C-alpha positions in Angstrom: 18.9 -19.0 9.5 20.5 -22.3 8.3 17.8 -25.2 9.0 20.7 -27.1 10.5 21.5 -24.1 13.4 21.5 -24.9 16.8 20.7 -22.1 19.1 23.4 -22.7 22.4 21.4 -22.0 25.6 24.5 -20.4 27.0 24.2 -17.6 24.2 20.5 -17.2 25.0 21.1 -16.9 28.2 23.6 -14.2 28.2 21.1 -12.6 25.6 18.3 -12.6 27.8 20.3 -10.8 30.5 21.1 -8.1 28.1 18.0 -7.8 27.1 16.4 -7.7 30.8 19.1 -5.3 32.1 19.6 -3.1 29.0 23.3 -3.2 30.0 26.1 -5.8 29.1 28.0 -4.7 32.4 24.7 -6.0 34.4 24.2 -8.6 32.0 27.9 -9.9 32.8 27.8 -9.3 36.8 24.6 -11.3 36.8 26.1 -14.2 34.9 29.4 -14.3 36.8 31.4 -13.9 33.5 33.5 -11.0 31.7 31.3 -8.3 29.6 34.0 -9.6 27.0 32.3 -13.2 27.0 28.7 -11.6 27.1 29.4 -9.8 24.0 30.9 -12.8 22.3 27.9 -14.6 23.2 25.1 -12.1 21.5 27.5 -11.6 18.5 28.0 -15.7 17.6 24.0 -15.8 18.3 23.5 -12.8 15.9 25.5 -14.5 13.4 23.6 -18.0 13.8 20.4 -16.3 13.1 21.8 -14.1 10.8 19.7 -11.0 12.5 20.5 -8.0 14.7 19.3 -8.9 17.7 20.5 -5.9 20.2 21.4 -2.3 19.1 24.2 -0.6 21.1 26.0 2.2 21.6 28.2 4.0 24.2 25.4 5.3 26.0 22.4 2.8 25.1 21.4 -0.9 24.4 17.9 -1.4 22.7 16.5 -4.4 21.7 15.3 -4.7 17.8 11.9 -6.1 16.6 13.8 -9.3 15.7 15.3 -9.5 18.9 11.6 -9.1 20.6 10.7 -12.0 18.8 13.9 -13.9 20.0 13.1 -13.4 23.5 10.1 -15.6 23.4 11.7 -18.2 21.6 14.8 -17.8 24.3 12.2 -18.2 27.3 10.7 -21.3 25.8 13.9 -22.9 24.6 15.4 -22.1 28.2 12.3 -23.4 30.2 12.6 -26.5 28.6 16.4 -26.9 28.8 15.9 -26.5 32.5 13.1 -29.3 32.7 14.8 -31.8 30.7 17.9 -31.0 33.1 15.7 -31.6 36.4 14.1 -34.7 35.1 17.2 -36.3 34.5 18.8 -35.2 37.4 16.0 -36.9 39.3 15.3 -33.7 40.9 11.4 -33.0 39.8 10.5 -29.9 42.0 8.4 -30.6 45.1 7.2 -29.2 48.5 6.2 -26.2 49.7 7.7 -22.7 48.4 7.1 -19.1 50.5 7.0 -16.5 48.1 6.9 -12.7 48.7 5.4 -10.6 45.9 5.4 -6.6 46.2 1.7 -5.5 46.0 2.2 -3.5 43.1 3.4 -6.5 40.7 -0.2 -7.6 40.9 -0.7 -5.2 38.0 1.8 -7.3 36.2 2.2 -10.5 34.3 3.9 -12.3 37.5 0.4 -13.8 38.2 0.3 -15.2 34.8 3.8 -16.3 35.5 3.0 -18.2 38.8 -0.1 -19.8 37.2 2.1 -21.2 34.3 4.8 -21.8 36.8 2.0 -24.2 39.4 0.4 -25.8 36.0 3.9 -27.1 35.1 5.0 -28.0 38.8 1.6 -29.6 40.1 3.9 -31.1 43.3 5.1 -27.3 44.1 2.6 -25.9 46.9 2.8 -22.1 46.9 2.5 -20.0 50.4 2.0 -16.4 48.7 2.6 -13.2 50.9 1.5 -9.8 49.6 2.8 -7.0 50.8 5.4 -4.3 50.9 8.6 -4.4 49.6 10.5 -3.2 52.8 8.7 -6.4 54.7 9.2 -8.4 52.6 12.9 -8.0 52.8 12.6 -8.6 56.4 10.9 -11.7 56.1 13.5 -13.1 53.5 16.3 -12.1 56.1 14.4 -14.1 58.8 14.3 -17.2 57.1 10.2 -16.7 56.6 10.2 -16.4 52.6 12.1 -18.7 49.7 12.2 -16.1 47.1 11.5 -12.3 47.3 10.3 -10.4 43.7 9.6 -6.3 44.0 11.8 -3.6 44.6 15.2 -3.3 46.0 16.5 -0.1 48.0 18.4 2.2 46.0 22.4 1.7 46.3 21.6 -1.7 47.1 23.3 -4.3 45.0 21.7 -7.5 46.0 19.3 -9.7 44.3 19.0 -10.4 40.4 17.8 -7.7 38.5 14.8 -8.3 36.2 13.8 -4.7 35.5 15.2 -1.0 35.9 12.9 1.7 35.1 12.2 5.3 35.8 9.7 6.4 38.8 7.2 9.0 37.8 4.8 10.7 39.9 0.7 10.3 39.4 -2.3 11.9 39.7 -5.6 12.2 38.4 -6.2 14.4 34.6 -7.4 17.4 37.2 -4.7 17.5 39.4 -3.2 20.9 39.9 -0.4 21.8 42.7 0.6 24.6 44.8 4.2 24.5 45.3 4.1 27.4 48.1 2.0 24.8 50.1 2.8 21.5 51.2 2.4 18.7 48.4 -0.2 16.2 49.5 0.8 12.7 49.4 -0.4 9.7 49.3 1.9 7.2 50.6 2.5 3.4 52.1 3.2 2.6 55.8 7.1 3.1 56.6 9.2 1.8 55.4 8.3 2.6 52.1 10.8 2.8 49.2 8.6 4.8 46.9 7.3 7.1 49.9 11.4 7.6 50.9 11.9 8.7 46.9 9.3 11.2 47.1 10.6 12.2 50.3 14.0 12.7 49.4 13.2 14.1 46.3 10.9 16.9 47.5 13.4 18.1 50.3 16.4 18.3 47.6 14.1 20.7 45.8 12.9 22.4 48.9 9.5 21.7 48.4 7.2 21.1 51.6 4.7 18.0 51.4 2.7 16.5 54.5 1.0 12.7 54.5 -2.5 13.3 52.8 -3.1 9.7 53.1 -1.5 6.6 54.2 -2.8 3.3 51.9 -2.3 -0.3 53.1 -2.2 -1.4 49.6 -1.4 -0.6 45.7 -5.7 -0.8 45.5 -6.1 1.9 48.5 -3.0 4.1 46.9 -4.7 4.0 43.4 -8.2 4.9 44.9 -6.8 7.6 46.9 -5.0 9.6 44.1 -7.8 8.8 41.7 -9.8 10.8 44.1 -7.7 13.5 44.3 -6.6 13.2 47.9 -2.9 13.3 47.2 -0.2 12.7 44.5 2.1 9.4 44.6 4.5 7.6 42.5 5.0 4.3 40.7 7.4 2.6 38.3 6.9 4.0 35.0 5.5 1.1 33.6 3.2 0.1 36.5 1.0 3.2 36.3 -2.8 1.8 35.9 -5.3 3.7 33.6 -7.0 5.3 36.4 -4.4 7.7 37.0 -2.0 9.9 35.2 1.8 10.6 35.2 2.4 14.1 36.2 4.7 16.4 33.4 6.8 19.2 33.4 4.4 21.4 34.1 3.5 20.2 37.7 7.1 21.3 38.1 7.8 18.3 40.5 11.2 17.1 41.0 12.7 13.7 39.6 12.7 10.7 41.3 15.1 8.4 39.8 14.7 4.8 39.0 14.0 1.5 40.6 15.0 -1.7 40.3 12.6 -4.7 40.4 14.7 -7.8 41.9 14.5 -11.2 42.6 16.2 -12.1 45.6 16.8 -15.8 47.3 17.1 -17.3 50.5 20.7 -18.6 50.6 19.3 -21.5 52.9 16.8 -22.5 50.5 17.7 -21.5 47.0 19.5 -24.9 46.1 16.0 -26.8 45.9 14.7 -27.6 42.5 11.4 -26.0 43.2 13.3 -22.6 43.9 15.5 -23.2 41.1 12.7 -23.6 39.0 10.6 -20.6 39.9 13.7 -18.3 39.7 14.7 -19.3 36.4 10.7 -18.8 35.4 10.5 -15.4 36.2 14.0 -14.5 35.0 13.1 -16.0 31.9 10.1 -14.0 31.3 12.1 -10.8 30.6 11.5 -7.2 31.0 8.2 -7.6 30.0 7.2 -10.6 32.9 7.4 -7.4 35.7 5.7 -4.9 33.5 1.8 -4.1 33.5 -0.3 -6.5 31.9 
């Protein structure tokens, strides 16, 4: 890389969006530009640094080791860029920000992102609600939240995609299942996106099930599954050490994918504090919502 090379924030945003969504199409939709524009930005960025940042073919998009390094630099550069822009606009973030976070995201780096945000924005006070995604969706729609970070229903295109990943069945190391009897499930109270995914998959496969344990939070669900009361499902990156992903030998149906997204309240999304937190979460990259 030429020492005189400058890194264009617009190109960095396109790179981050591709890395977060693993898709040029999704990245273009998030940024509100054409796919060809995202491709051009990434090509120019790779030319500027003299390294391949993303491997892509007709089916997959994968960040290279140099791309992983660039993710950290891009996040820092864009955060500084946003901070400088806010300063000179005279819009230092302040006031109270109402945040909703699905409780399984407490297992990720998201709490650290919130700590860093609060440290960098000391005039912003936070109201943090941790609950199920379905409940938080309703709170956002009724103007009781400014920002929601969690799962979105399948087929929904709302929100900005932070991470998309496979859902997996989880049990403990001694889990054994008899598919001729109803499968015991550990579930969150309805409405539950993960519960709906398990029910739909089992019904498609013609496998019976029963609710063995209703869990009011992720810690309760982990405890119930670890104790062998029932099996459940989680996003693949959120499986804690206490649980074990269930493999092909258990003969359970595929659960599909889940989207971890950021949604903003249209009534308050223009506030500097809301913009700053949204930028912090989105710039954290896919690892921001991976298990810590």
